[in-house]
N, C-alpha and C positions, 0 to 999 in steps of 0.2 A: 493502831496505837492511841493510848489514849493522851488528850493535851491536857498537861497539868497547869496552864496558866489559867489564873483567875477569871473566870468570865469579865467583859468590859460591861458595865452597867449602862444602858441605853436610857432608859427614863425611868423616873419613881414616880408613882401616882399615890397619894393619900387620897383615902375616901372614908367618909364617914358612914354610920349606921343607916342614914337616910339615903345614903348615895348606894350603899347595898341594897336595900329595901328595892329602891327605883329601878336598878339592873335587875333584879329579881323580878319585878313585877312587869317589866317590859323586855325580858329575854327572848320569849317567843318572837315578838314582833322585828328585834334587830340582830336576830342570830342567822348564819348561813350555816349550814351543814353542823349545826350545833354550837357555833363558835360566835363570840359578839367580838366586833373590832370596837376599841377605845382608843380616841384619839386623844392626845394628851397636847395641850397648849398652853399660852401663856395666860388664859383666860379661863382655863377649867378643861374637866374631861367632857367628851361629847360621846353619843353612842348615835353611830351614821347607820342609816338604814341600806341594808346591802343591794336592795331592789332600785329605790328612787334617789339614792344619794343623800337624802334630806338626813340633817342632823337634829338630836334632841341633847340640849343641855343635860349633864348629869350631875354637874355640882362644881364646886371650888371649896377643899376641905380647909383651905387657911388662906387668907388674904397677901398676896405677894409683899416683903419686906418693905417696899418704897411705898406701899399704901396703907401700912400699918402706923399708928400713932406712937 
């Protein structure tokens, strides 16, 4: 049976063109089985290396409201 309830939004990520380019350039390094995991944090988006667990800053499209002038 098809669930007709709207899906619950878990997270929204905003990406700039530069962030998409960085993701494309580093996709092979950070992918596992053809999938890249992006961590969404209050300090931006991060790529996590599947083998080492190290992270690379992908970017922050907009400053949080409390930091805007």
